[in-house]
Backbone as ProteinMPNN parsed JSONL, in Angstrom:
{"seq_chain_A": "XXXXXXXXXXXXXXXXXXXXXXXXXXXXXXXXXXXXXXXXXXXXXXXXXXXXXXXXXXXXXXXXXXXXXXXXXXXXXXXXXXXXXXXXXXXXXXXXXXXXXXXXXXXXXXXXXXXXXXXXXXXXXXXXXXXXXXXXXXXXXXXXXXXXXXXXXXXXXXXXXXXXXXXXXXXXXXXXXXXXXXXXXXXXXXXXX", "coords_chain_A": {"N_chain_A": [[-71.558, 99.423, 2.758], [-68.171, 100.331, 2.641], [-65.698, 99.495, 4.921], [-63.011, 101.345, 6.31], [-59.498, 102.014, 7.08], [-58.683, 103.7, 10.189], [-56.851, 105.893, 10.033], [-56.993, 106.461, 7.313], [-59.622, 107.44, 7.2], [-59.351, 109.793, 8.734], [-57.605, 111.26, 7.086], [-59.224, 111.44, 4.809], [-61.195, 113.138, 5.752], [-59.931, 115.587, 5.989], [-59.017, 118.179, 4.177], [-56.666, 119.698, 3.99], [-54.599, 117.946, 4.797], [-54.903, 116.049, 2.762], [-54.167, 117.589, 0.538], [-51.451, 118.107, 1.091], [-50.465, 115.481, 1.114], [-50.851, 114.843, -1.55], [-49.041, 116.568, -2.836], [-46.031, 117.234, -1.457], [-45.902, 114.399, -1.604], [-47.024, 112.605, -3.403], [-49.398, 111.015, -3.202], [-52.562, 110.155, -3.627], [-55.806, 110.161, -2.619], [-58.442, 107.933, -3.585], [-61.792, 107.095, -4.604], [-62.676, 104.428, -2.713], [-62.395, 101.122, -3.989], [-63.219, 97.787, -4.906], [-62.888, 96.872, -7.388], [-60.438, 95.903, -9.112], [-59.745, 95.595, -11.729], [-60.004, 97.921, -13.179], [-57.658, 99.131, -12.617], [-55.971, 97.504, -13.865], [-55.095, 95.045, -12.743], [-55.149, 91.949, -10.854], [-55.723, 89.879, -7.978], [-55.352, 86.924, -5.924], [-56.581, 87.142, -3.479], [-58.839, 89.49, -1.927], [-58.521, 92.9, -2.92], [-58.517, 96.145, -1.921], [-58.642, 99.068, -3.432], [-57.313, 102.191, -2.615], [-55.859, 104.499, -3.019], [-53.842, 106.425, -5.321], [-50.981, 107.235, -7.394], [-49.398, 109.969, -9.167], [-48.394, 108.885, -11.494], [-50.042, 106.828, -12.179], [-49.92, 104.557, -10.68], [-51.199, 102.327, -8.12], [-52.396, 102.028, -4.762], [-53.324, 99.479, -2.553], [-55.333, 97.855, -0.079], [-54.722, 94.667, 1.006], [-56.104, 91.42, 1.104], [-58.058, 89.956, 3.793], [-59.867, 90.276, 6.899], [-59.104, 92.229, 9.866], [-59.432, 95.571, 9.049], [-57.629, 97.602, 9.68], [-55.294, 96.249, 9.858], [-54.541, 95.17, 7.469], [-52.34, 94.191, 4.853], [-50.426, 96.296, 2.617], [-50.403, 96.697, -0.808], [-48.629, 97.782, -3.717], [-49.157, 98.691, -7.014], [-47.577, 99.371, -9.878], [-47.725, 101.519, -12.797], [-46.066, 100.527, -14.607], [-45.842, 97.802, -14.705], [-44.853, 96.566, -12.415], [-45.13, 95.211, -9.132], [-46.042, 94.752, -5.668], [-45.815, 94.055, -2.111], [-45.736, 96.824, 0.1], [-46.041, 97.788, 2.66], [-46.909, 96.9, 6.067], [-49.394, 97.693, 6.983], [-51.94, 100.265, 6.583], [-51.313, 102.508, 8.193], [-48.534, 102.265, 8.559], [-47.77, 102.535, 5.9], [-48.381, 105.267, 5.344], [-46.64, 106.508, 7.178], [-44.192, 105.639, 6.098], [-44.265, 106.869, 3.545], [-44.231, 109.564, 4.298], [-41.784, 109.789, 5.665], [-39.994, 108.881, 3.769], [-40.364, 110.084, 0.972], [-39.322, 109.422, -1.414], [-39.416, 106.716, -1.769], [-39.898, 104.949, -3.903], [-37.68, 105.38, -5.487], [-35.713, 104.387, -3.802], [-36.223, 101.672, -4.054], [-35.711, 101.423, -6.754], [-32.948, 101.916, -6.883], [-31.789, 99.635, -5.688], [-30.16, 97.543, -6.396], [-31.21, 95.035, -7.249], [-32.553, 94.343, -4.879], [-30.933, 94.736, -2.571], [-30.345, 95.665, 0.65], [-28.207, 97.148, 1.55], [-27.484, 98.705, -0.644], [-29.781, 100.271, -0.862], [-29.605, 101.712, 1.503], [-27.31, 103.168, 0.977], [-28.266, 104.842, -0.991], [-30.116, 106.375, 0.374], [-29.187, 108.861, 1.879], [-28.414, 110.408, -0.3], [-30.711, 110.654, -1.883], [-32.358, 111.89, 0.014], [-31.076, 114.371, 0.329], [-31.345, 115.437, -2.286], [-34.176, 115.648, -2.497], [-34.749, 117.415, -0.377], [-33.443, 119.71, -1.284], [-34.831, 120.206, -3.657], [-37.456, 120.461, -2.787], [-38.25, 122.666, -0.706], [-40.196, 122.949, 1.315], [-40.526, 120.473, 2.422], [-39.659, 119.402, 4.983], [-41.207, 120.909, 6.788], [-43.822, 120.178, 5.989], [-43.733, 117.443, 6.531], [-43.374, 117.449, 9.33], [-45.812, 118.594, 10.073], [-47.752, 116.686, 9.18], [-46.982, 114.46, 10.724], [-47.595, 115.462, 13.205], [-50.376, 115.638, 13.277], [-51.527, 113.213, 12.526], [-52.173, 109.97, 13.874], [-49.655, 108.164, 13.776], [-47.442, 105.311, 13.483], [-44.203, 105.229, 15.027], [-41.255, 105.178, 13.198], [-38.108, 103.953, 13.143], [-36.258, 103.107, 11.251], [-36.845, 103.554, 8.183], [-35.967, 102.531, 5.726], [-35.301, 99.861, 6.228], [-37.832, 98.973, 7.012], [-39.273, 99.228, 4.572], [-37.746, 97.512, 2.925], [-38.043, 95.048, 4.346], [-40.816, 94.741, 4.075], [-41.184, 94.467, 1.273], [-39.704, 92.158, 0.791], [-41.119, 90.255, 2.173], [-43.341, 89.108, 0.971], [-44.282, 86.519, 0.218], [-46.714, 85.088, -0.196], [-48.276, 86.697, -1.776], [-49.604, 87.176, -4.821], [-49.661, 88.971, -7.719], [-51.338, 89.773, -10.596], [-51.617, 90.746, -14.061], [-54.557, 91.881, -15.837], [-54.639, 90.164, -17.953], [-53.507, 87.897, -16.968], [-50.759, 87.64, -16.647], [-47.976, 87.495, -14.456], [-46.975, 90.149, -12.411], [-43.844, 91.932, -12.37], [-41.426, 92.124, -9.671], [-40.869, 94.724, -7.176], [-38.266, 95.63, -6.75], [-35.396, 97.031, -8.378], [-32.59, 96.949, -10.671], [-30.631, 98.936, -10.553], [-27.817, 100.656, -9.071], [-26.265, 102.885, -6.679], [-23.938, 103.915, -7.882], [-24.659, 103.944, -10.536], [-25.964, 106.285, -11.059], [-25.092, 109.209, -12.527], [-25.058, 111.77, -11.384], [-24.553, 111.356, -8.741], [-21.966, 110.677, -8.436]], "CA_chain_A": [[-70.571, 100.464, 2.982], [-66.83, 99.795, 2.801], [-64.986, 99.934, 6.123], [-61.667, 101.808, 5.954], [-58.646, 102.248, 8.25], [-58.93, 104.951, 10.917], [-56.009, 106.97, 9.496], [-57.59, 106.823, 6.022], [-60.808, 108.263, 7.483], [-58.879, 111.118, 9.152], [-57.104, 111.937, 5.878], [-60.383, 111.733, 3.955], [-61.942, 114.25, 6.33], [-59.089, 116.77, 6.157], [-58.546, 118.615, 2.851], [-55.277, 120.171, 4.076], [-53.732, 116.762, 4.781], [-54.983, 115.483, 1.414], [-53.383, 118.436, -0.362], [-50.032, 117.872, 1.383], [-50.11, 114.135, 0.66], [-50.77, 114.867, -3.01], [-47.749, 117.189, -3.122], [-44.975, 116.602, -2.256], [-45.754, 112.964, -1.333], [-47.545, 111.84, -4.527], [-50.346, 110.039, -2.665], [-53.846, 110.762, -3.926], [-56.939, 109.296, -2.264], [-59.457, 107.677, -4.606], [-62.981, 106.443, -4.059], [-62.286, 103.03, -2.511], [-63.06, 100.173, -4.87], [-62.729, 96.412, -4.999], [-62.74, 96.593, -8.819], [-59.027, 96.106, -9.462], [-59.548, 95.53, -13.18], [-59.843, 99.278, -13.718], [-56.24, 99.438, -12.432], [-55.28, 96.51, -14.688], [-54.489, 93.943, -12.017], [-56.018, 91.105, -10.034], [-55.028, 89.054, -7.002], [-56.159, 85.795, -5.46], [-57.382, 87.648, -2.37], [-59.45, 90.805, -2.121], [-57.673, 94.091, -2.878], [-59.329, 97.361, -1.857], [-57.844, 100.19, -3.933], [-57.656, 103.359, -1.811], [-55.1, 105.691, -3.421], [-52.983, 106.266, -6.485], [-49.992, 108.291, -7.542], [-49.573, 110.729, -10.406], [-47.995, 108.095, -12.656], [-51.036, 105.796, -12.443], [-49.785, 103.439, -9.748], [-52.302, 102.25, -7.165], [-52.181, 101.424, -3.445], [-54.509, 98.711, -2.174], [-55.321, 97.018, 1.112], [-54.772, 93.316, 0.46], [-56.552, 90.339, 1.968], [-59.278, 90.168, 4.575], [-59.584, 90.444, 8.321], [-59.16, 93.588, 10.411], [-59.079, 96.551, 8.018], [-56.465, 98.37, 10.127], [-54.111, 95.391, 9.859], [-54.324, 94.581, 6.141], [-51.109, 94.554, 4.162], [-50.598, 97.251, 1.527], [-49.663, 96.423, -2.038], [-48.512, 98.872, -4.688], [-49.097, 98.207, -8.385], [-47.149, 100.5, -10.708], [-48.242, 101.542, -14.17], [-44.989, 99.986, -15.442], [-45.816, 96.349, -14.635], [-44.224, 96.079, -11.193], [-46.089, 95.188, -8.024], [-45.633, 94.025, -4.483], [-46.161, 94.583, -0.798], [-44.888, 97.948, 0.507], [-46.193, 98.093, 4.092], [-47.706, 95.933, 6.818], [-50.758, 98.209, 7.072], [-52.098, 101.617, 6.052], [-50.591, 103.466, 9.042], [-47.107, 102.18, 8.223], [-47.605, 103.102, 4.559], [-48.341, 106.735, 5.422], [-45.376, 106.847, 7.833], [-43.128, 105.429, 5.12], [-44.35, 107.908, 2.513], [-43.849, 110.843, 4.901], [-40.361, 109.762, 5.997], [-39.231, 108.595, 2.541], [-41.206, 110.322, -0.208], [-38.561, 108.873, -2.543], [-39.364, 105.268, -1.533], [-39.817, 104.252, -5.191], [-36.281, 105.477, -5.912], [-34.944, 103.444, -2.981], [-36.404, 100.366, -4.69], [-35.042, 101.493, -8.054], [-31.503, 101.829, -6.663], [-31.582, 98.585, -4.687], [-29.297, 96.467, -6.894], [-32.017, 93.803, -7.202], [-33.021, 94.004, -3.542], [-29.88, 94.755, -1.554], [-30.61, 96.74, 1.606], [-27.016, 98.002, 1.637], [-27.585, 99.689, -1.739], [-30.853, 101.188, -0.506], [-29.091, 102.602, 2.557], [-26.373, 104.095, 0.323], [-29.055, 105.822, -1.754], [-30.938, 107.186, 1.278], [-28.767, 110.25, 2.093], [-28.355, 111.108, -1.578], [-32.085, 110.994, -2.238], [-32.823, 112.866, 1.01], [-30.485, 115.671, -0.014], [-32.0, 115.911, -3.514], [-35.561, 116.039, -2.202], [-34.75, 118.61, 0.476], [-33.058, 120.839, -2.136], [-35.883, 120.453, -4.649], [-38.742, 120.734, -2.134], [-37.894, 123.309, 0.561], [-41.254, 122.804, 2.32], [-40.653, 119.062, 2.778], [-39.539, 119.181, 6.428], [-42.369, 121.508, 7.448], [-45.003, 119.361, 5.705], [-43.541, 116.189, 7.263], [-43.646, 117.712, 10.746], [-47.246, 118.826, 10.231], [-48.462, 115.404, 9.051], [-46.66, 113.634, 11.888], [-48.23, 116.028, 14.398], [-51.842, 115.532, 13.241], [-51.981, 111.845, 12.304], [-51.657, 109.012, 14.853], [-48.861, 107.22, 13.001], [-46.393, 104.619, 14.236], [-42.852, 105.759, 14.926], [-40.39, 104.288, 12.433], [-36.705, 104.325, 13.309], [-35.485, 102.76, 10.059], [-37.811, 103.367, 7.089], [-35.396, 101.702, 4.655], [-35.48, 98.462, 6.652], [-39.27, 98.703, 6.944], [-39.615, 99.024, 3.163], [-37.065, 96.29, 2.488], [-38.716, 93.904, 4.967], [-42.152, 94.593, 3.487], [-41.088, 93.96, -0.098], [-39.168, 90.789, 0.784], [-41.969, 89.341, 2.958], [-44.615, 88.938, 0.266], [-44.295, 85.209, -0.419], [-48.046, 84.59, -0.575], [-49.01, 87.701, -2.544], [-49.394, 87.065, -6.268], [-50.388, 90.047, -8.399], [-51.309, 89.504, -12.036], [-52.319, 91.67, -14.951], [-55.883, 91.387, -16.223], [-54.406, 89.082, -18.912], [-53.009, 86.73, -16.252], [-49.303, 87.668, -16.489], [-47.544, 87.898, -13.117], [-46.198, 91.385, -12.407], [-42.48, 91.889, -11.848], [-41.278, 92.653, -8.327], [-40.632, 96.165, -7.058], [-36.839, 95.964, -6.766], [-34.785, 97.228, -9.685], [-31.183, 96.541, -10.678], [-29.7, 100.05, -10.465], [-27.115, 100.921, -7.821], [-25.92, 104.294, -6.528], [-22.904, 104.283, -8.86], [-25.264, 104.079, -11.864], [-26.476, 107.64, -11.223], [-23.922, 110.076, -12.723], [-25.078, 112.964, -10.526], [-24.139, 110.978, -7.391], [-20.547, 110.273, -8.432]], "C_chain_A": [[-69.216, 99.823, 3.278], [-66.191, 100.375, 4.052], [-63.552, 100.263, 5.723], [-60.833, 102.022, 7.214], [-58.901, 103.619, 8.873], [-58.122, 106.117, 10.341], [-56.518, 107.411, 8.117], [-58.773, 107.773, 6.249], [-60.398, 109.683, 7.916], [-58.39, 111.904, 7.943], [-58.272, 112.348, 4.989], [-61.167, 112.941, 4.45], [-61.167, 115.547, 6.46], [-58.46, 117.162, 4.818], [-57.1, 119.089, 2.879], [-54.299, 119.004, 4.047], [-53.738, 116.138, 3.382], [-54.102, 116.258, 0.445], [-51.884, 118.207, -0.162], [-49.608, 116.484, 0.902], [-50.015, 114.068, -0.86], [-49.452, 115.483, -3.463], [-47.146, 117.691, -1.828], [-44.887, 115.077, -2.163], [-46.356, 112.048, -2.391], [-48.45, 110.686, -4.076], [-51.723, 110.668, -2.742], [-54.964, 109.78, -3.578], [-57.874, 109.141, -3.458], [-60.689, 107.13, -3.903], [-62.638, 104.964, -3.924], [-63.099, 102.091, -3.399], [-62.399, 98.807, -4.787], [-62.526, 96.003, -6.455], [-61.307, 96.898, -9.246], [-58.797, 96.103, -10.97], [-59.403, 96.914, -13.798], [-58.411, 99.784, -13.536], [-55.356, 98.368, -13.087], [-54.54, 95.445, -13.896], [-55.563, 93.139, -11.293], [-55.135, 90.285, -9.096], [-55.947, 87.926, -6.574], [-57.048, 86.201, -4.294], [-57.919, 89.026, -2.728], [-58.41, 91.925, -2.038], [-58.587, 95.314, -2.949], [-58.444, 98.541, -2.242], [-58.285, 101.467, -3.222], [-56.932, 104.637, -2.234], [-54.301, 105.37, -4.675], [-51.923, 107.346, -6.468], [-50.15, 108.92, -8.92], [-49.21, 109.929, -11.647], [-48.977, 106.972, -12.979], [-50.878, 104.55, -11.593], [-50.907, 103.481, -8.724], [-51.848, 101.552, -5.883], [-53.466, 100.713, -3.051], [-54.272, 97.957, -0.874], [-55.595, 95.602, 0.636], [-55.23, 92.31, 1.507], [-57.847, 90.653, 2.684], [-58.891, 90.266, 6.042], [-59.682, 91.904, 8.724], [-58.621, 94.597, 9.398], [-57.823, 97.354, 8.395], [-55.179, 97.555, 10.098], [-53.824, 94.768, 8.499], [-53.039, 95.106, 5.507], [-51.421, 95.497, 2.998], [-49.748, 96.819, 0.34], [-49.66, 97.688, -2.899], [-48.36, 98.229, -6.053], [-48.767, 99.411, -9.26], [-47.803, 100.429, -12.076], [-47.233, 100.934, -15.134], [-44.863, 98.46, -15.335], [-45.051, 95.771, -13.456], [-45.253, 96.131, -10.074], [-45.505, 94.43, -6.851], [-46.097, 94.706, -3.211], [-45.191, 95.705, -0.439], [-45.015, 98.294, 1.982], [-47.085, 97.046, 4.751], [-49.141, 96.381, 7.014], [-50.767, 99.667, 6.612], [-51.315, 102.646, 6.864], [-49.099, 103.462, 8.717], [-46.835, 102.722, 6.826], [-47.479, 104.621, 4.62], [-47.055, 107.185, 6.118], [-44.211, 106.722, 6.858], [-43.102, 106.537, 4.075], [-43.878, 109.259, 3.06], [-42.341, 110.888, 5.163], [-39.475, 109.565, 4.77], [-40.109, 108.824, 1.311], [-40.58, 109.762, -1.486], [-38.458, 107.346, -2.442], [-39.269, 104.47, -2.829], [-38.378, 104.257, -5.701], [-35.381, 104.577, -5.07], [-35.043, 102.032, -3.578], [-35.681, 100.312, -6.034], [-33.538, 101.291, -7.906], [-31.165, 100.789, -5.592], [-30.645, 97.481, -5.159], [-29.961, 95.111, -6.796], [-32.344, 93.373, -5.777], [-31.95, 93.902, -2.484], [-30.117, 95.948, -0.62], [-29.403, 97.667, 1.737], [-27.033, 99.064, 0.537], [-28.662, 100.723, -1.427], [-30.368, 102.192, 0.543], [-28.062, 103.582, 2.002], [-27.129, 105.204, -0.407], [-29.81, 106.792, -0.853], [-30.434, 108.617, 1.462], [-28.718, 111.067, 0.802], [-29.745, 111.547, -2.027], [-32.654, 112.031, -1.278], [-32.335, 114.266, 0.648], [-31.159, 116.268, -1.257], [-33.409, 116.424, -3.228], [-35.612, 117.316, -1.366], [-34.357, 119.855, -0.309], [-34.176, 121.217, -3.097], [-37.209, 120.879, -4.026], [-38.465, 121.353, -0.766], [-38.933, 123.12, 1.667], [-41.395, 121.376, 2.846], [-40.623, 118.833, 4.287], [-40.752, 119.732, 7.18], [-43.626, 120.658, 7.221], [-44.922, 118.027, 6.443], [-43.892, 116.376, 8.742], [-45.137, 117.906, 10.998], [-48.013, 117.499, 10.191], [-48.217, 114.529, 10.277], [-47.311, 114.16, 13.168], [-49.744, 115.823, 14.421], [-52.368, 114.116, 13.022], [-51.381, 110.904, 13.353], [-50.897, 107.877, 14.148], [-47.817, 106.528, 13.87], [-45.044, 105.29, 14.018], [-41.984, 104.732, 14.196], [-38.957, 104.786, 12.56], [-35.894, 104.124, 12.036], [-36.438, 102.493, 8.891], [-37.27, 102.511, 5.944], [-35.582, 100.222, 4.995], [-36.956, 98.073, 6.599], [-39.697, 98.399, 5.51], [-39.018, 97.719, 2.65], [-37.769, 95.047, 3.04], [-40.096, 93.666, 4.371], [-42.078, 93.956, 2.11], [-40.609, 92.514, -0.116], [-40.063, 89.791, 1.518], [-43.273, 88.979, 2.259], [-44.77, 87.572, -0.395], [-45.671, 84.785, -0.929], [-48.862, 85.587, -1.393], [-48.633, 87.58, -4.016], [-50.283, 88.109, -6.934], [-50.214, 89.844, -9.901], [-51.982, 90.625, -12.804], [-53.687, 91.089, -15.259], [-55.772, 90.219, -17.203], [-53.856, 87.821, -18.253], [-51.501, 86.67, -16.086], [-48.953, 88.152, -15.082], [-46.673, 89.145, -13.238], [-44.781, 91.122, -11.895], [-42.477, 92.431, -10.428], [-40.919, 94.125, -8.345], [-39.16, 96.557, -7.06], [-36.362, 96.135, -8.193], [-33.29, 96.971, -9.555], [-30.187, 97.679, -10.509], [-29.041, 100.107, -9.083], [-26.716, 102.395, -7.818], [-24.928, 104.741, -7.603], [-23.457, 104.445, -10.271], [-25.809, 105.488, -12.114], [-25.311, 108.612, -11.334], [-23.901, 111.292, -11.803], [-24.673, 112.654, -9.08], [-22.669, 110.591, -7.313], [-19.674, 111.376, -7.928]], "O_chain_A": [[-69.126, 98.886, 4.072], [-66.145, 101.592, 4.229], [-62.948, 99.564, 4.91], [-61.387, 102.193, 8.3], [-59.282, 104.569, 8.188], [-58.656, 107.214, 10.18], [-56.478, 108.597, 7.792], [-58.9, 108.787, 5.563], [-61.027, 110.66, 7.51], [-58.719, 113.08, 7.79], [-58.308, 113.466, 4.477], [-61.739, 113.683, 3.652], [-61.696, 116.523, 6.994], [-57.487, 116.548, 4.38], [-56.375, 118.906, 1.901], [-53.284, 119.061, 3.352], [-52.688, 115.742, 2.877], [-53.382, 115.673, -0.364], [-51.133, 118.123, -1.134], [-48.521, 116.324, 0.347], [-49.197, 113.324, -1.401], [-48.813, 114.968, -4.381], [-47.755, 118.531, -1.166], [-43.89, 114.504, -2.602], [-46.217, 110.829, -2.292], [-48.29, 109.544, -4.507], [-52.022, 111.609, -2.006], [-55.059, 108.703, -4.166], [-58.076, 110.073, -4.236], [-60.626, 106.748, -2.735], [-62.338, 104.31, -4.923], [-64.313, 102.237, -3.545], [-61.185, 98.69, -4.621], [-62.043, 94.904, -6.726], [-61.0, 98.006, -9.684], [-57.755, 96.565, -11.435], [-58.75, 97.066, -14.83], [-57.99, 100.732, -14.198], [-54.143, 98.341, -12.879], [-53.478, 94.984, -14.317], [-56.705, 93.571, -11.141], [-53.964, 90.032, -9.379], [-57.152, 87.956, -6.821], [-58.146, 85.668, -4.135], [-57.5, 89.64, -3.709], [-57.525, 91.895, -1.183], [-59.333, 95.492, -3.912], [-57.592, 98.963, -1.46], [-59.469, 101.801, -3.215], [-57.339, 105.735, -1.854], [-54.112, 104.209, -5.038], [-51.956, 108.256, -5.639], [-50.943, 108.453, -9.738], [-49.666, 110.254, -12.744], [-48.775, 106.238, -13.946], [-51.623, 103.585, -11.765], [-51.499, 104.533, -8.483], [-51.039, 100.624, -5.909], [-54.559, 101.262, -3.19], [-53.168, 97.485, -0.6], [-56.582, 95.357, -0.058], [-54.791, 92.351, 2.656], [-58.631, 91.497, 2.25], [-57.707, 90.331, 6.374], [-60.271, 92.717, 8.012], [-57.482, 94.482, 8.946], [-57.048, 97.739, 7.52], [-54.093, 98.101, 10.291], [-52.943, 93.916, 8.392], [-52.701, 96.285, 5.61], [-52.53, 95.497, 2.464], [-48.542, 96.605, 0.462], [-50.554, 98.531, -2.817], [-47.539, 97.331, -6.236], [-49.558, 100.347, -9.375], [-48.365, 99.403, -12.459], [-47.496, 100.831, -16.333], [-43.887, 97.887, -15.819], [-44.642, 94.611, -13.491], [-46.137, 96.988, -10.068], [-44.613, 93.594, -6.997], [-46.69, 95.785, -3.237], [-43.983, 95.577, -0.638], [-44.178, 99.026, 2.51], [-47.901, 96.397, 4.096], [-50.026, 95.544, 7.195], [-49.72, 100.23, 6.292], [-50.717, 103.558, 6.293], [-48.476, 104.518, 8.611], [-45.779, 103.309, 6.588], [-46.573, 105.196, 4.017], [-46.438, 108.157, 5.682], [-43.346, 107.596, 6.799], [-42.042, 107.078, 3.759], [-43.201, 110.01, 2.359], [-41.695, 111.906, 4.913], [-38.336, 110.032, 4.741], [-40.549, 107.865, 0.677], [-41.247, 109.649, -2.514], [-37.519, 106.752, -2.972], [-38.625, 103.421, -2.856], [-37.908, 103.273, -6.272], [-34.386, 104.057, -5.576], [-34.06, 101.293, -3.6], [-35.112, 99.285, -6.404], [-32.921, 100.582, -8.701], [-30.354, 101.042, -4.702], [-30.358, 96.561, -4.392], [-29.359, 94.148, -6.321], [-32.406, 92.177, -5.49], [-32.045, 93.066, -1.586], [-30.09, 97.1, -1.054], [-29.569, 98.856, 2.01], [-26.635, 100.205, 0.774], [-28.483, 101.911, -1.695], [-30.687, 103.379, 0.471], [-27.947, 104.703, 2.497], [-26.692, 106.355, -0.436], [-30.114, 107.911, -1.267], [-31.208, 109.543, 1.216], [-28.955, 112.275, 0.815], [-29.932, 112.671, -2.493], [-33.355, 112.95, -1.702], [-33.107, 115.226, 0.663], [-31.5, 117.45, -1.28], [-33.783, 117.511, -3.671], [-36.432, 118.198, -1.626], [-34.871, 120.941, -0.041], [-34.439, 122.397, -3.325], [-37.997, 121.58, -4.662], [-38.446, 120.639, 0.236], [-38.577, 123.132, 2.846], [-42.296, 121.1, 3.638], [-41.487, 118.133, 4.815], [-41.261, 119.092, 8.1], [-44.405, 120.442, 8.149], [-45.938, 117.532, 6.932], [-44.612, 115.568, 9.327], [-45.667, 117.442, 12.007], [-48.83, 117.226, 11.07], [-49.151, 113.925, 10.805], [-47.551, 113.398, 14.105], [-50.34, 115.836, 15.498], [-53.535, 113.844, 13.302], [-50.202, 111.028, 13.686], [-51.428, 106.783, 13.953], [-47.361, 107.085, 14.868], [-44.781, 105.849, 12.953], [-41.985, 103.552, 14.546], [-38.632, 105.896, 12.138], [-34.956, 104.875, 11.767], [-36.8, 101.345, 8.635], [-38.041, 101.834, 5.264], [-35.977, 99.43, 4.14], [-37.29, 96.963, 6.186], [-40.403, 97.421, 5.264], [-39.706, 96.918, 2.018], [-38.057, 94.109, 2.297], [-40.504, 92.519, 4.181], [-42.817, 93.018, 1.81], [-41.058, 91.725, -0.948], [-39.789, 88.591, 1.487], [-44.227, 88.576, 2.925], [-45.344, 87.486, -1.48], [-45.77, 84.18, -1.996], [-50.034, 85.334, -1.673], [-47.496, 87.846, -4.405], [-51.498, 88.127, -6.737], [-49.095, 89.757, -10.407], [-52.811, 91.359, -12.265], [-53.945, 89.921, -14.967], [-56.673, 89.385, -17.291], [-53.747, 86.783, -18.906], [-50.994, 85.745, -15.451], [-49.554, 89.1, -14.577], [-45.753, 89.198, -14.055], [-44.551, 90.214, -11.096], [-43.414, 93.118, -10.021], [-40.691, 94.704, -9.407], [-38.836, 97.709, -7.346], [-36.853, 95.473, -9.108], [-32.782, 96.795, -8.448], [-28.996, 97.418, -10.335], [-29.61, 99.677, -8.08], [-26.821, 103.072, -8.841], [-25.069, 105.825, -8.168], [-22.789, 105.028, -11.125], [-26.087, 105.846, -13.259], [-24.603, 108.831, -10.351], [-22.826, 111.795, -11.477], [-24.472, 113.57, -8.282], [-22.178, 110.218, -6.248], [-18.455, 111.215, -7.856]]}, "name": "protein", "num_of_chains": 1, "seq": "XXXXXXXXXXXXXXXXXXXXXXXXXXXXXXXXXXXXXXXXXXXXXXXXXXXXXXXXXXXXXXXXXXXXXXXXXXXXXXXXXXXXXXXXXXXXXXXXXXXXXXXXXXXXXXXXXXXXXXXXXXXXXXXXXXXXXXXXXXXXXXXXXXXXXXXXXXXXXXXXXXXXXXXXXXXXXXXXXXXXXXXXXXXXXXXXX"}
C-alpha cells in the first residue's frame, strides 16, 4: 500500500474539496502510481504521480524519505518540467492562492521574480473577473484543510523552481525536459497594455 501525505488523504476523502480543486484550480487527483512512463517522463529518483491537470500535466512527489516532506515536481504535456513546491501542503496552498501559477511562470522573462510580481495583480484581476466564485472557494478550502500560511506565493513558486539543482526530469526517450520558466513578460500581453 502506498503511503500518501495527510492533506492528500483528506482531499481524497472529501468529494466537495475534490470538485473545487478540479474547478477552478485545475488539480485532479489520480490513482497514485510510481509508473511515470505513462506520463512520458522518468527521473533518477522515485516519483509518485498523485494528480494531473486538464492539459495532461502531472504532479508527483519526488524522492524518498518522509512522504509529507517530499518535493513536488510538475511535468507539463508541452515538454517542460521542474520543482513547484517543497511538499504537497505547500503545493495546495500555492494552487489555492495562485490558480494562475503556470501563467506566472509563463510571464517570468526567463525566471525574473520582478516580472512575476508585475504579472500577479493582472492575473489576479483576470481570474477574479472570469471566476466570480474564486474567493469563496479559496476561503472554503483554506478553512477545511490544514495548510501552511503563505505570505508571498510568488516568492514561494520562484524559490521552488530555482532550487531544483539535483532534480533531472527526462522524457521516456532520455531527452531532458525544458525548465518551467518562459520568456514572456507583462508587456508581451496586449490586453495588459
